[in-house]
N, C-alpha and C positions, 0 to 999 in steps of 0.2 A: 539492872532487872534480872539478869542470868542469875546471880549470886541469890534472889529473893526466889525465882522459881525452884533453885535446888532445894533451899532452906524449906518450903513449903510443900513441894511434892516430890521430893526425892530424886528427881531427874538430874543428871549429868550435865554440865555445861556442855559437853560433846553432843549429846543427844539433843539439846535443845539446839544447838547449833546446826546440827546435820537437818533436823526437820525444818529451820528457816531457810536452809538452803534449797531442799528439795520443793517445798511448797513455790519457793521464788522461782525456781527452775519452770515448774509448771505453768507459772503466771507469765513466765518468757515466752513457753511454748504456744501461749493462747488460752489458758485455763481460765473460766470464767466463774466468779465466785456466785453463790456457794458451790464449794466442791470437797469431795473427798479425795484423801491420797493415801494410797495404801502400800506398804513394802513390808517384804517377810522376813526381814533382816531380825528383828525382834523375836519373831516366833521361833527361828532358829535358835537364838540365845536362850529362849523359855525351853524347849525341848532340852538342851544341852544341859541346864540345871536339873531336870526330871531324870534325864538320864544318868546323871552322876550320882545320882541317890542308889542306895542299896536296898531294895524290896525283897532280896531273898528268892524272888521268881523273875522270870522273864516278863517285860512289859510291852504291851502293845497300844498304842496311841491311836484313837481314832479321832478324825476331825468332825467339829461339832458344827453341821452346815447351817442348824439355826442361828450359830453364833455370830457368824460372817457368809451369807450366801452369796459368795464372790468368785465366779468363775475362773479369774486370774489366780486367786489364792488357792483354790481347788486344786488348778491346773500344776502349780507349784506344790503342793502337797503330795499330789499323786506322782510325782517324779521322785519323792523320797521312799515310794514303794508301802507307804502306810494306807491305812483305809479311812473310809468316811461313814459317819453315824449320821442317819437321816430321820425326821419325825413326821414327814408329810411326802405327798404325792409330787409336788414342785420341787422338793429337796431330792427325792428319788430320781426324777428327770435330771436334775442339774449335775447331781454326782456322776450317775451313768453317763450323761454326755460330756464329762470331763475325764473319762477314760477309766471310770472306777469299774472293774469286773465283780463277778458276783460275790468271790471270795472277800473282796474288801468291800462290801456293803453291808452295813449293820443297820436293821430297822427297828427303831423303839417308837415311844409315842402311843398315847390312848387312841381307842377307836379306828384303829387301822382297817378292819373290816370292810368299811366304808370305800376303802380305794386299792388296798393292796390286792385282791384277789385278781383284777383285771391286768395287772403288770407283774404278777407274781413269776420269778423266776426258779429254775430247779437250783435246790441247795441254799437258797437263800437264806441268810441269818436274820432271825427274828427272835425279839423278846416279847412274850405275851404280857400284858398289863392287867387284864381282868378278866372273871369268868366267862364275862358275856363276849370279849373278844376270843378267848379259848374255845369257846363253843362254835361260834362263827368261823373261825379260822382253821379249825382243826381238818375239816376235810381238803382243803387247799393243802394246810402242811402235809398232810399223808400223800396226796396226790403229788406234789413236787419235793418230796424228802426236805423238808427244811431242816436247818440246824438251829433247834429251839433253845430259848431260854426263858425264864421266869423272873419278872421284875417284882421286887417285894417292898413294900412300905415298912421302912423302919419307925421306931418310936422318935427317932431323930427329925423326920420328915414332918414338917408342921407349918402353917400359914406363919410368914414374919410378921405380918399385921395384925394377925390374931392367933397367938400361940397356942391357946388351947384348942385349936381347930386343926385336923390333919389335913396333908395335902390330898388330892385327888387322884395321886397316880399310885398304880401297883396293887398287888394283892396283899390282903391282912394275913398276917402267917398263917392263921389255919385255913384260908383261901389256898395260899401257896402249897400248903400239904396235900391238900385234896386236888389241886391242880397238876403235881409231880406224881399222885397215884393214878390219876386218870390217864395220863400221858403213858404211863408204863402199860395200862390195860390196853394200850393201842399199840403196845410194843415200841414205844418211843422214848428215849430216854433224853432228859435236856442236859445240853452241854454249859448252859451260863446261867450264872445267878447274878442277877443287875440291882443294884439301888441307887439311888442318886439323890444327896441330901438336901441341896438346894444351892443358890449362887453366894458367894462371899461367906464360906464357911468360917466362922470365928477362930476357933481351933481345932487342933488334931485329936483333941478327946471327942469331938463329936463323931468322929469315924471309929473310935475306940466303942463307944456306946454303941453306935449302929452295928458293928461288927459282931459284937455279943449277941445281938438279936437274931441277927445272921447264922451264926453257928447254932442258937437255940432251934431254930427252925429246921436248919438241915439234919440236925440230930432227930428232931421230931419224924421228919421225911426220909431219915435213913439216906440221906442224899448227899453226894461231894460233888460240886460243879467242877467241871474240867477247868471253866475260865471263870474267874470272879469279876465282875464288872462294878466298880465303884462310882461310874459316873465322873462327874467334875466338880466344879464349885470353888476351887480355889481361888482366894482373893488376889485381886492384881496388884502389883507392889507399888504403884504410883497414883493411886485414887483415894480420895477421903469419901467419908461419910458427910452428911451435911451441918454435922457438930465439929468438923474440923478434926476428927479422928482417922487415923490410918486405918485401912480394910483390913490390910495384912499384917497390922502392928503385932498380934498374938498368935500368928499363924507360924508355925517353925515345921519346914519340910523335913529336916532329920527326924524330929519326933514323930510326924507322920509316917516317915517311911518304917521307923522302928515299930511303932503301933501294928503295920501291915506284915512285918517281918515275924512277929510274935503270932500272926494269926495263923500261920502254916500248921503251927503244932496241932490245932483243933481241926483244920480243913487240909489234911495232907495230900489230898488227891489233886487239888489245885495245880495246873501246870503255868496258867499265864494270869499274869494282872491285867486287866484292862482299864485303861483310864481314857475318859471323854472331856477332857478339860477345853473349855471354849474360852471363856472371859480371860483366865490365867496366860494362855497362849496368845491371844489374838488382840485383847485390848490395848497393846502397845504397838500394835501394826499400823494403827490409820491416825489420821489427824483432818479436822475439819477447817476449812479455810473460810471464813466469812469477811465482809466489807461492812464498816462502817458508814450508814447512810445519813445519819441525824444525830443530833446531840442536844440534850436539854437539861435546864438547872432546876431542882426542885430543893430549895434550901441547901442544907448539905448533902444532898445526895446528886449525882451526875447520873443522867440516863443516856446511855448509847443504845441506838436501834440499828440494828444489822440485816443484812439480806439474809442471814439464816440463824436459826436458835432452836430451842427447845421443841416446840411443836413440830417441826420440821425435821429435825436432825439428830437431836440428842436429846430424846425422851429419858435417858438416864441421868441427865442433870437432875430430875426430880428430886433425887436421893443420892446423886453422887456429885462430888467436887471433882473437877479436873484442873490441870494448868491450863490457863489460857493468858496468851500473852502476845503484845504486837510482833507483828511481822519483821519490823525492822526495830532494835532495841530501842527503848527510850528512857531517858531519867526523867529528873524533875520530880516536883511533890507528888505523892500518892494520895489520891481521895476516895472517899466511898464512891463505887460506881456499880450501876446495874446495867447488864448488857440484856437487851432484847432482841428477839427474832422481830420479822416485819408480818406477823401475822395480828389479827385484832382480838388477842386473847390476853388479859393481864398473866395468866398461867404461862405465856411465853419469854420466860425469864432464864437464860443458858448460866448466868452468874451474877453474884453479890459479892463484891470486895473491894479492898483498896486497888486502884489501878493507877497508872501515870495520868497524870491532868493534861499531858502532851498528846493523848490519842485524840483526832480529830476524824470528822467524815473524810471518808476516801481511804482511809487507812485500812488495813487488813490487820485480822487478829486470828491466832492459830488455836485450837481446842486441841488439846492432845489426848492419848488413849483414847481414840475414837474408834479403835477396830472390833469392838463386841456390843452387838446389839444395837449398832446405830443405823446399819442398812436395813435390817428386818423391822425395826420400829419406823423407818422413815416414812412420812405422809406427804401428801400432794393439797395439803389445805390452802385453796386457793393460789397453790404456786405450782410449778412442774419440780419434778425431780431434780436433785442437784447431780451435776457433774460428777464422774468417777475417774480418777487417775492412778495409775499402777507405777510403782517405782521398783524395778528390778535390778539395781546396780547401776548398768551402762545404759539401761532405757528407761526413759518417763514417756508414758502414753496415754492417751485417753481410752478408757474403757467404757465410757458411756456419756453421750452429750445430753 
Protein backbone atom coordinates (compact mmCIF):
# COMPACT_ATOMS: atom_id res chain seq x y z
CA UNK A 1 0.00 0.00 0.00
CA UNK A 2 2.74 2.46 0.90
CA UNK A 3 4.60 1.82 -2.36
CA UNK A 4 1.41 2.47 -4.33
CA UNK A 5 0.78 5.78 -2.57
CA UNK A 6 4.33 6.88 -3.22
CA UNK A 7 4.14 6.10 -6.93
CA UNK A 8 0.73 7.73 -7.37
CA UNK A 9 1.12 10.89 -5.30
CA UNK A 10 4.80 11.37 -4.58
CA UNK A 11 4.61 11.13 -0.79
CA UNK A 12 7.53 9.33 0.80
CA UNK A 13 6.87 6.26 2.92
CA UNK A 14 8.14 8.22 5.95
CA UNK A 15 5.57 10.98 5.41
CA UNK A 16 2.74 8.48 5.02
CA UNK A 17 3.86 6.59 8.14
CA UNK A 18 4.10 9.87 10.07
CA UNK A 19 0.53 10.85 9.25
CA UNK A 20 -0.72 7.39 10.16
CA UNK A 21 1.03 7.62 13.54
CA UNK A 22 -0.30 11.13 14.23
CA UNK A 23 -3.88 10.28 13.25
CA UNK A 24 -3.69 7.11 15.35
CA UNK A 25 -2.41 9.12 18.31
CA UNK A 26 -5.31 11.57 17.99
CA UNK A 27 -7.77 8.66 17.95
CA UNK A 28 -6.11 7.25 21.07
CA UNK A 29 -6.62 10.64 22.74
CA UNK A 30 -10.34 10.53 22.01
CA UNK A 31 -10.65 12.12 18.56
CA UNK A 32 -13.97 11.33 16.93
CA UNK A 33 -14.30 11.00 13.18
CA UNK A 34 -14.57 12.92 11.01
CA UNK A 35 -11.73 15.17 12.14
CA UNK A 36 -8.96 17.30 10.69
CA UNK A 37 -5.40 17.03 11.98
CA UNK A 38 -2.98 19.87 11.27
CA UNK A 39 0.78 20.05 11.78
CA UNK A 40 3.19 22.92 10.88
CA UNK A 41 6.17 20.75 9.92
CA UNK A 42 5.48 20.74 6.19
CA UNK A 43 4.91 24.51 6.25
CA UNK A 44 8.42 24.97 7.60
CA UNK A 45 9.74 22.64 4.90
CA UNK A 46 8.01 24.59 2.10
CA UNK A 47 9.28 27.88 3.50
CA UNK A 48 12.78 26.40 3.45
CA UNK A 49 12.36 25.53 -0.23
CA UNK A 50 11.41 29.10 -1.08
CA UNK A 51 14.07 30.67 1.13
CA UNK A 52 16.74 28.60 -0.63
CA UNK A 53 15.94 30.29 -3.97
CA UNK A 54 17.81 33.34 -5.25
CA UNK A 55 15.25 36.01 -6.13
CA UNK A 56 17.75 38.86 -6.26
CA UNK A 57 15.74 40.74 -3.62
CA UNK A 58 14.79 40.10 0.01
CA UNK A 59 11.53 38.14 0.30
CA UNK A 60 8.69 38.72 2.73
CA UNK A 61 6.18 35.89 3.19
CA UNK A 62 2.58 36.68 4.15
CA UNK A 63 0.31 34.01 5.64
CA UNK A 64 -2.82 33.59 3.50
CA UNK A 65 -5.56 33.52 6.14
CA UNK A 66 -8.25 32.54 3.65
CA UNK A 67 -6.36 29.33 2.86
CA UNK A 68 -6.35 28.02 6.42
CA UNK A 69 -8.13 30.23 8.97
CA UNK A 70 -6.82 28.25 11.94
CA UNK A 71 -5.73 30.10 15.09
CA UNK A 72 -3.15 27.47 16.08
CA UNK A 73 -1.40 27.73 12.71
CA UNK A 74 -1.56 31.53 12.81
CA UNK A 75 0.02 31.59 16.28
CA UNK A 76 2.80 29.32 15.00
CA UNK A 77 3.35 31.62 12.01
CA UNK A 78 3.31 34.68 14.25
CA UNK A 79 6.21 33.24 16.24
CA UNK A 80 8.29 33.26 13.02
CA UNK A 81 7.92 37.05 12.87
CA UNK A 82 6.14 37.06 9.49
CA UNK A 83 2.93 38.83 8.54
CA UNK A 84 -0.65 37.80 7.75
CA UNK A 85 -2.68 38.68 4.67
CA UNK A 86 -6.45 39.05 5.18
CA UNK A 87 -9.34 39.61 2.78
CA UNK A 88 -12.30 39.89 5.16
CA UNK A 89 -13.33 41.36 8.49
CA UNK A 90 -13.43 37.89 10.07
CA UNK A 91 -9.84 37.19 8.98
CA UNK A 92 -8.72 40.62 10.20
CA UNK A 93 -10.05 39.93 13.70
CA UNK A 94 -8.64 36.39 13.67
CA UNK A 95 -5.14 37.57 12.77
CA UNK A 96 -5.23 40.49 15.19
CA UNK A 97 -6.41 38.15 17.95
CA UNK A 98 -3.44 35.88 17.23
CA UNK A 99 -1.01 38.72 17.95
CA UNK A 100 -0.28 40.28 14.55
CA UNK A 101 0.40 43.99 14.98
CA UNK A 102 -0.46 46.62 12.37
CA UNK A 103 2.92 46.41 10.63
CA UNK A 104 2.36 42.71 10.02
CA UNK A 105 -1.20 42.91 8.68
CA UNK A 106 -1.83 43.24 4.94
CA UNK A 107 -5.41 43.88 3.75
CA UNK A 108 -6.42 42.65 0.30
CA UNK A 109 -9.64 41.61 -1.40
CA UNK A 110 -12.57 43.38 -3.09
CA UNK A 111 -15.18 45.78 -1.65
CA UNK A 112 -13.29 46.41 1.59
CA UNK A 113 -15.08 49.73 2.06
CA UNK A 114 -18.04 47.77 3.51
CA UNK A 115 -16.14 46.83 6.66
CA UNK A 116 -12.65 48.30 6.86
CA UNK A 117 -13.43 51.92 7.92
CA UNK A 118 -14.93 50.76 11.23
CA UNK A 119 -11.83 48.80 12.25
CA UNK A 120 -9.11 50.85 10.56
CA UNK A 121 -5.78 51.37 12.27
CA UNK A 122 -3.06 53.94 11.86
CA UNK A 123 -0.47 53.01 9.20
CA UNK A 124 -2.37 49.92 8.09
CA UNK A 125 -1.15 48.27 4.88
CA UNK A 126 -3.99 48.23 2.32
CA UNK A 127 -4.02 47.31 -1.37
CA UNK A 128 -6.86 49.02 -3.26
CA UNK A 129 -8.83 46.75 -5.60
CA UNK A 130 -10.97 49.09 -7.72
CA UNK A 131 -11.78 52.75 -8.56
CA UNK A 132 -14.88 52.51 -6.37
CA UNK A 133 -12.86 51.22 -3.44
CA UNK A 134 -10.30 53.98 -3.91
CA UNK A 135 -12.99 56.64 -3.92
CA UNK A 136 -14.76 55.25 -0.85
CA UNK A 137 -11.67 54.55 1.23
CA UNK A 138 -9.46 57.50 0.31
CA UNK A 139 -10.69 59.71 3.20
CA UNK A 140 -9.95 56.92 5.69
CA UNK A 141 -6.55 56.30 4.10
CA UNK A 142 -5.64 59.97 4.48
CA UNK A 143 -6.96 60.17 8.04
CA UNK A 144 -5.16 57.03 9.24
CA UNK A 145 -1.97 57.40 7.18
CA UNK A 146 -2.36 54.04 5.47
CA UNK A 147 0.53 52.51 3.57
CA UNK A 148 -1.04 51.94 0.20
CA UNK A 149 -0.85 49.58 -2.72
CA UNK A 150 -2.64 49.01 -6.01
CA UNK A 151 -3.83 45.61 -7.22
CA UNK A 152 -3.40 45.25 -10.98
CA UNK A 153 -5.26 42.77 -13.16
CA UNK A 154 -2.78 41.37 -15.63
CA UNK A 155 -3.77 39.57 -18.88
CA UNK A 156 -2.83 36.29 -17.19
CA UNK A 157 -5.77 36.59 -14.79
CA UNK A 158 -8.78 34.85 -16.28
CA UNK A 159 -11.58 32.52 -15.28
CA UNK A 160 -10.13 28.96 -15.44
CA UNK A 161 -13.56 27.63 -16.42
CA UNK A 162 -13.98 30.21 -19.17
CA UNK A 163 -10.52 31.49 -20.20
CA UNK A 164 -12.01 34.14 -22.49
CA UNK A 165 -13.37 35.93 -19.39
CA UNK A 166 -11.16 38.08 -17.10
CA UNK A 167 -11.22 37.71 -13.34
CA UNK A 168 -13.11 40.26 -11.26
CA UNK A 169 -10.13 41.47 -9.23
CA UNK A 170 -7.92 44.54 -9.44
CA UNK A 171 -7.58 47.62 -11.63
CA UNK A 172 -7.27 47.46 -15.39
CA UNK A 173 -3.90 48.97 -16.44
CA UNK A 174 -5.40 52.33 -17.52
CA UNK A 175 -7.38 52.48 -14.26
CA UNK A 176 -4.23 51.75 -12.26
CA UNK A 177 -2.41 54.64 -13.96
CA UNK A 178 -5.31 56.98 -13.11
CA UNK A 179 -5.41 55.71 -9.53
CA UNK A 180 -1.70 56.37 -9.00
CA UNK A 181 -2.10 59.90 -10.39
CA UNK A 182 -5.08 60.54 -8.10
CA UNK A 183 -3.15 59.39 -5.04
CA UNK A 184 -0.27 61.65 -5.96
CA UNK A 185 -2.63 64.63 -6.20
CA UNK A 186 -3.54 63.88 -2.58
CA UNK A 187 0.12 63.82 -1.62
CA UNK A 188 0.15 60.02 -1.35
CA UNK A 189 2.65 57.75 -3.06
CA UNK A 190 1.67 54.06 -3.18
CA UNK A 191 4.32 51.66 -1.88
CA UNK A 192 3.08 48.37 -3.26
CA UNK A 193 2.07 46.95 -6.60
CA UNK A 194 0.11 43.74 -6.20
CA UNK A 195 -1.19 41.07 -8.55
CA UNK A 196 -2.32 37.48 -8.08
CA UNK A 197 -2.65 35.19 -11.08
CA UNK A 198 -4.76 32.26 -9.86
CA UNK A 199 -4.37 28.96 -8.04
CA UNK A 200 -2.22 26.08 -9.30
CA UNK A 201 -0.19 28.10 -11.82
CA UNK A 202 0.86 25.81 -14.64
CA UNK A 203 4.43 27.05 -15.20
CA UNK A 204 6.72 29.99 -14.53
CA UNK A 205 6.10 31.53 -17.97
CA UNK A 206 2.72 32.70 -16.65
CA UNK A 207 4.56 35.02 -14.28
CA UNK A 208 6.89 36.22 -17.05
CA UNK A 209 3.92 37.37 -19.13
CA UNK A 210 2.22 38.97 -16.12
CA UNK A 211 5.37 40.82 -15.12
CA UNK A 212 5.71 42.25 -18.63
CA UNK A 213 2.31 43.90 -18.22
CA UNK A 214 3.32 45.14 -14.75
CA UNK A 215 6.40 46.83 -16.19
CA UNK A 216 4.34 48.38 -18.98
CA UNK A 217 1.85 49.89 -16.52
CA UNK A 218 4.60 51.17 -14.23
CA UNK A 219 6.30 52.89 -17.15
CA UNK A 220 3.02 54.52 -18.19
CA UNK A 221 2.49 55.82 -14.66
CA UNK A 222 6.17 56.64 -14.10
CA UNK A 223 5.89 54.53 -10.99
CA UNK A 224 8.30 52.10 -9.38
CA UNK A 225 6.92 50.29 -6.34
CA UNK A 226 8.90 49.81 -3.18
CA UNK A 227 7.32 46.38 -2.76
CA UNK A 228 6.26 44.01 -5.54
CA UNK A 229 3.57 41.66 -4.26
CA UNK A 230 3.02 38.77 -6.70
CA UNK A 231 0.48 36.92 -4.57
CA UNK A 232 0.60 33.14 -4.51
CA UNK A 233 -0.75 30.33 -6.62
CA UNK A 234 2.22 27.96 -6.75
CA UNK A 235 0.96 24.39 -7.21
CA UNK A 236 1.38 22.00 -4.26
CA UNK A 237 3.66 19.06 -5.00
CA UNK A 238 1.45 16.08 -4.10
CA UNK A 239 -1.98 16.76 -5.57
CA UNK A 240 -3.30 15.79 -8.98
CA UNK A 241 -5.95 16.98 -11.37
CA UNK A 242 -8.94 14.74 -11.97
CA UNK A 243 -7.33 13.46 -15.17
CA UNK A 244 -4.47 12.08 -13.07
CA UNK A 245 -1.85 14.65 -14.08
CA UNK A 246 0.36 16.24 -11.44
CA UNK A 247 -0.55 19.88 -10.80
CA UNK A 248 3.12 20.72 -10.21
CA UNK A 249 4.62 18.68 -13.06
CA UNK A 250 5.54 21.66 -15.27
CA UNK A 251 6.35 24.25 -12.60
CA UNK A 252 10.04 24.80 -11.82
CA UNK A 253 10.87 26.93 -8.80
CA UNK A 254 14.35 27.79 -10.09
CA UNK A 255 12.95 29.01 -13.44
CA UNK A 256 10.40 31.10 -11.57
CA UNK A 257 13.10 32.71 -9.39
CA UNK A 258 15.21 33.45 -12.50
CA UNK A 259 12.28 35.27 -14.13
CA UNK A 260 11.90 37.45 -11.04
CA UNK A 261 15.63 38.23 -10.89
CA UNK A 262 15.46 39.55 -14.45
CA UNK A 263 12.53 41.79 -13.53
CA UNK A 264 14.68 44.07 -11.38
CA UNK A 265 16.43 45.39 -14.48
CA UNK A 266 13.19 47.15 -15.42
CA UNK A 267 11.94 47.78 -11.86
CA UNK A 268 15.18 48.72 -10.07
CA UNK A 269 13.44 50.56 -7.22
CA UNK A 270 11.81 47.44 -5.82
CA UNK A 271 13.28 46.76 -2.38
CA UNK A 272 11.35 43.60 -1.43
CA UNK A 273 9.47 40.79 -3.12
CA UNK A 274 6.27 39.85 -1.32
CA UNK A 275 4.73 36.36 -1.56
CA UNK A 276 1.30 35.24 -0.36
CA UNK A 277 1.45 31.53 -1.11
CA UNK A 278 -1.36 29.63 0.53
CA UNK A 279 -1.89 26.26 -1.14
CA UNK A 280 1.83 25.62 -1.77
CA UNK A 281 2.74 26.24 1.87
CA UNK A 282 -0.31 24.84 3.62
CA UNK A 283 -1.76 21.95 1.60
CA UNK A 284 0.60 19.39 3.11
CA UNK A 285 -0.04 20.59 6.67
CA UNK A 286 -3.37 18.82 7.10
CA UNK A 287 -5.10 15.46 6.93
CA UNK A 288 -8.76 14.47 7.14
CA UNK A 289 -9.66 11.27 8.97
CA UNK A 290 -12.99 9.63 8.13
CA UNK A 291 -14.58 6.32 9.13
CA UNK A 292 -16.34 3.88 6.80
CA UNK A 293 -19.99 3.38 7.80
CA UNK A 294 -21.31 1.14 5.06
CA UNK A 295 -20.23 -0.79 1.96
CA UNK A 296 -22.21 -1.70 -1.15
CA UNK A 297 -21.50 -3.54 -4.38
CA UNK A 298 -22.83 -2.35 -7.74
CA UNK A 299 -21.50 -4.66 -10.43
CA UNK A 300 -17.75 -4.11 -10.65
CA UNK A 301 -17.94 -0.99 -8.47
CA UNK A 302 -17.55 -1.09 -4.68
CA UNK A 303 -19.11 1.84 -2.84
CA UNK A 304 -17.91 2.94 0.59
CA UNK A 305 -20.01 5.40 2.60
CA UNK A 306 -18.08 7.36 5.22
CA UNK A 307 -18.88 9.92 7.91
CA UNK A 308 -16.97 12.61 6.00
CA UNK A 309 -16.56 13.56 2.37
CA UNK A 310 -16.63 16.20 -0.34
CA UNK A 311 -19.78 18.11 0.62
CA UNK A 312 -18.77 18.58 4.24
CA UNK A 313 -14.99 18.61 4.33
CA UNK A 314 -13.15 18.48 0.99
CA UNK A 315 -14.75 20.56 -1.75
CA UNK A 316 -11.40 20.59 -3.56
CA UNK A 317 -12.00 16.91 -4.40
CA UNK A 318 -14.27 18.24 -7.15
CA UNK A 319 -11.17 19.18 -9.16
CA UNK A 320 -8.25 17.60 -7.27
CA UNK A 321 -7.19 14.07 -6.39
CA UNK A 322 -5.33 13.50 -3.12
CA UNK A 323 -3.77 10.46 -1.52
CA UNK A 324 -6.47 8.48 0.33
CA UNK A 325 -5.19 5.57 2.38
CA UNK A 326 -6.39 3.21 5.10
CA UNK A 327 -5.17 4.16 8.55
CA UNK A 328 -3.89 0.59 8.92
CA UNK A 329 -1.97 -0.58 5.82
CA UNK A 330 -3.88 -3.23 3.91
CA UNK A 331 -2.82 -5.63 1.21
CA UNK A 332 -5.02 -7.76 -0.99
CA UNK A 333 -6.55 -7.19 -4.38
CA UNK A 334 -7.41 -3.62 -5.35
CA UNK A 335 -10.80 -3.06 -6.97
CA UNK A 336 -12.63 -0.05 -8.39
CA UNK A 337 -13.92 1.84 -5.36
CA UNK A 338 -15.93 5.01 -4.83
CA UNK A 339 -15.78 6.73 -1.43
CA UNK A 340 -18.77 8.88 -0.49
CA UNK A 341 -19.60 11.19 2.37
CA UNK A 342 -22.75 10.88 4.49
CA UNK A 343 -24.91 13.56 2.85
CA UNK A 344 -27.90 12.86 0.61
CA UNK A 345 -26.16 14.02 -2.59
CA UNK A 346 -24.60 12.00 -5.38
CA UNK A 347 -22.18 14.96 -5.60
CA UNK A 348 -20.67 13.86 -2.28
CA UNK A 349 -17.96 11.63 -3.78
CA UNK A 350 -14.54 12.05 -2.20
CA UNK A 351 -12.63 9.67 -4.50
CA UNK A 352 -12.98 7.10 -7.26
CA UNK A 353 -9.99 4.79 -7.70
CA UNK A 354 -8.73 1.24 -7.15
CA UNK A 355 -8.54 0.49 -3.42
CA UNK A 356 -8.00 -2.60 -1.30
CA UNK A 357 -11.03 -4.87 -1.07
CA UNK A 358 -9.98 -5.39 2.57
CA UNK A 359 -11.46 -2.02 3.60
CA UNK A 360 -14.63 -2.61 5.65
CA UNK A 361 -17.12 -0.62 7.76
CA UNK A 362 -15.43 0.61 10.93
CA UNK A 363 -12.07 1.20 9.21
CA UNK A 364 -10.60 4.71 9.02
CA UNK A 365 -9.29 6.38 5.87
CA UNK A 366 -6.88 9.33 5.78
CA UNK A 367 -7.17 11.99 3.06
CA UNK A 368 -3.81 13.80 2.83
CA UNK A 369 -2.99 17.37 1.77
CA UNK A 370 -6.07 18.71 3.52
CA UNK A 371 -4.39 21.91 4.73
CA UNK A 372 -5.54 24.30 1.98
CA UNK A 373 -9.13 25.49 1.49
CA UNK A 374 -10.67 22.63 3.46
CA UNK A 375 -11.60 24.61 6.59
CA UNK A 376 -12.87 27.74 4.76
CA UNK A 377 -15.11 25.62 2.49
CA UNK A 378 -16.29 23.30 5.25
CA UNK A 379 -20.08 23.00 5.48
CA UNK A 380 -22.65 21.84 8.01
CA UNK A 381 -25.06 20.26 5.56
CA UNK A 382 -27.21 18.15 7.94
CA UNK A 383 -24.15 17.59 10.16
CA UNK A 384 -22.06 19.47 12.74
CA UNK A 385 -18.58 20.74 11.97
CA UNK A 386 -15.75 18.24 12.22
CA UNK A 387 -13.34 18.19 15.12
CA UNK A 388 -9.95 19.91 14.64
CA UNK A 389 -6.76 18.53 16.17
CA UNK A 390 -3.35 20.19 16.26
CA UNK A 391 -0.02 18.36 16.31
CA UNK A 392 3.01 20.45 17.22
CA UNK A 393 5.68 17.85 17.82
CA UNK A 394 5.42 16.83 21.44
CA UNK A 395 1.75 17.77 21.82
CA UNK A 396 -1.43 16.67 20.07
CA UNK A 397 -4.47 18.55 21.29
CA UNK A 398 -8.06 19.19 20.29
CA UNK A 399 -8.64 22.71 18.93
CA UNK A 400 -12.38 22.29 18.23
CA UNK A 401 -14.87 19.69 19.40
